[in-house]
N, C-alpha and C positions, 0 to 999 in steps of 0.2 A: 195227378194230373197238376202241372206246373200252374203258380198264379202268371196273372199277365204282367208281374215284375219280375219273376223268377223263371231262369231256362230249363225245360226238359231235361234232367240229368239223365247219363247213358244208364245209372244203376250199377251194383257192384256185385261181383261173381267171383268168389274164394279161388274155385278151380280154373275160370279165365285167366285170372291175374296170377295165379301161380304158374301156367304155364305160359302166360307172356312172358315173366322172368325168365323162367326156367329156359325159353327160348334164346332169348336175349344173351343170357349167361353161356350158353353153349356157343353162340356164336362170338363172345368176345375172347372165349377160352380157345377157339381156335384161330382168334385175330391176333392178340397180343399179351393175354394174361394165360399163365401155364394151366395145363388142362388140370394139374393134382391141385388147384387152387379150388376148383368146384366142390361143394359139398350137397349130395343130394340128401332127403331127410328118408326115413322109415316110413312105409306105406302108413303106420297109423301116427305120423308126426313127430317131430323132435321130442322125445321123452323128459328132458328137459325142462322145455320152454311149456311149462302148465300156466293155469291163469293165476297160481300161487306164485310161482316162481317170478313172473312177468308184472305183479301188482304195482312194484314200485313205479311202473310207466302209467299208471292211472290213465288206462285205456279202456275200451271196450272190449266184451268177448269176442266179438266180430275182429276185432283187430289181433287178437291173443292167438285165436285159431287161425288167421293167416299166417302169423310168425311161426305158427308150429308146423307148418305145412309148406313153408317155402324153403329153397333150394338156396344157398350163400356162397358167397366168396371168400375164402381164408385170409380174412383183415391181418392175421398172423403172418402172412407170407412176406409183408412187407409191414415196415414201422409205421408209415402214413398212410395205409390202406391203399386199396388196388381201385387205381381210377377206371372209369367206366364211360367216362365224357371229361368234358373241360373243366376240370378244378370240382370234379365229384367224385366220389370213392363210394362202394357199396357198404351198406352198414352188416357186419357180421353177427347177428345176435348169439351165434352159437359158439362166437369166438371167443378167446380168452378174455379179453378187454371188457366186453360187453358183458361178460356172465361176471366178473369180479365186480364191476360196477353195479349191478343187479342183485349180487349178493351181498351187497353193503346195503340197499334198498334205497340206491339214489338211480337217477335217469342217466346223467353224465352229458358230455356235451359231443359225445360220438352218436347219440341215440337221439337226440330232441335239438334244436335251435337253441339259443339264448333266448329266455321267454320276454325279456326285454324287448329283443326285436321281433318275436313271434309266438304270439299266445293261440298253442293248439289247443282243440277239442278232445276230448275223447276218444273219437270217430277218426281222426287223422295220426298215422305213424310214418314215420321217416325211412324211406327205404335207402337213401344216399345221404351224406353227407359231405361237408369241404375235408379235403384232405388236411391231414395234420392240424385240423381244427382251428386253420386260418379262413379268411376270406374267401369265398368261394360259394359253391351253389348247394342244395339239397334237394333231393325228390319227396315232396309231401303227398300221403296219399289220404284222399279221404273215403274210407269205406261207407259212406252213408251215400255218396253221390257217383261213386266211381271213377272221380276225376282224381289227377296226378298233377302236382304243381310244381314248376321249377322255378324254386324260390332262392333267389339271391340275399343273401345276410345282411348285406349293405341297402338294399333296397333301391340303386340306382334306375332311373327309367330308361336311362341309355340302353343299360345291360338287359332290361324287362322286352326292348324295343328289339334289341338283336337276337334275346331268344326266340320271340315271334317270328321274325325273319327265318331264323335259321329252321325252324320248323315247316314254315308254310313261306317258302321265298317265292312262289307264285302268286302268292294270295296272303299277304301278311296278315289281314284282318280276320283272318278265318282260324279263329281259337277261341277258348272259353276266358274272357276276361271276368273278373268276378267283381270287379270295381264297378260294373253297371248295373250290380243288383244295389248297389245302397250299403256298402259295406260299414263297421264300427272301426273306429282306432285300432283296436286289439285286434280284429282279424284284417288289418293292410295288407299280410300276407298273401290274402285270395285276390289281391289285386293283380298279382305277377302272373305268368304265362302257365297257363292251364289246358291239359288236353284229356279224354275218356284214357285211360291207364293203358290198356291195350293198345290202341291206336299209335299212342305216344313211342312203345316200344319197337312196334313195327317201322315207324317214321326212324327212329334211331338206327335199327340195323339196318337200313335203308342206307343211313349216311354211312357207315360202316362199308357196304358194300361198293358204295360210290368211291370211299377214299377219301371221304370230306373229313374223315377222321383220321389220323395215323398216330403209331406208337411215335414219341418223341423223346425218347431217353434209351438209355442200354439197359439190359437186365442186369449184369453184373454187379453182383452185390459187393459194396463196401464194407470197411473195417463195421464189425458189430460193434454195437452202442447200447448201453442199457437204455431202455425206453422208462421214461416217469410213468406213463401213463398203467402199464402192466407190469411192470416190475421185473422184467426179464430179459435177456439180450436176443435181438432180431436183426436180421441182414437187414440194411438200409439199402433195399431194390427200391426201383421205381417204374410205375407204369403208366408215366406220363402222357398223356395225349393232348393232341392239337387238333384243332378245329379251323378247316377253311373251305368255306361253301359259297362265298358270294362272288360271282364271276366279273362283277365290277371292282374289285380289289385286287392289288398286286398280292401274285403268290409267292410267299417265302421260298426263296429257292432251296433251301433244306427241306420243306416239306414236298417240293416236287420231287425232289431224289428220294425220299423215301417212298413216294408213293411209286416211282418205278422200280424200286427194291421188290416191293409188292407183286406188281404187274410181273416183274422176270419171273417172279417163282409162280406164277399162276392165279393170283387173287383176282377175281372173287371164284373162280371154278372149282371143281371138285379137286383137279389134279395138284391142288395148293397143297392139299392135304399131305401128300407125300413129301412135299418140298418146305414143309413149313419150319422145321429145323434150320436147315441151310437159311432161309428167309431170315429166322430170328438171329442166327448169327452174324448175317450180311448186315442186319441191321445195330447190333452192338458194336460192330467194329466201324459204320458209318458215324453213329452217335459219340462213341469214345473220342472220332477224330475231329468232329465238327458242332458236336453240340455242348 
């Protein structure tokens, strides 16, 4: 039972978290990420992601067990990762970049934020990180509480408010703000916007369905160049997304045009599936000419 100064946390379930992530990944691989980018684990879990292999992360056994059973989006498909939300890419723990980092006995900045900015306890794991390791957002899941934090690595309070308002536009205060608990300086990342993990992914899926998130780039791969991170050539593709959900703010005309392309091809109804490739081609054409 929670104390007087501590909220009653929802609790963590590995299976519920895996299903929440899987359901969300199925949606984004219908919307803007190629289906072949989705990687499903064997029933018994990813054989490479053992406790010993993941030891450089310095996490708990609960985290290791979760990572071994999650589906992933193939980071190697695009050099800077696959965007699943604004300035946020899914971490691929079975991808070549993460694997080589862990084989060297390191964490790497595609796995955890800079410890000077966010000192994560062993129970907290990154499910998403900033694209290309620039400024942006991380998804930090606490397996003790069942809460996921949308962490902005510069910590700006206006961006934190934007996150709150995005997820709860009708009631911006209806979120878990850990700063109310009385946190230490090294735990200041907990003061950013936080939700129960399953609820978070359901909210995010709804934003995709309403086209509050749209693909904002061309898929067409540019010239391949070597990647310093994984020492191999990968296509410079982009899955950049753009968010616009506030009715009192002016809509970018390009965003509205992209929404119309999706609607014209049946999104979010079932008949979109049969028109998906045509839709993606139309977005490619629009992006190359206008973005």
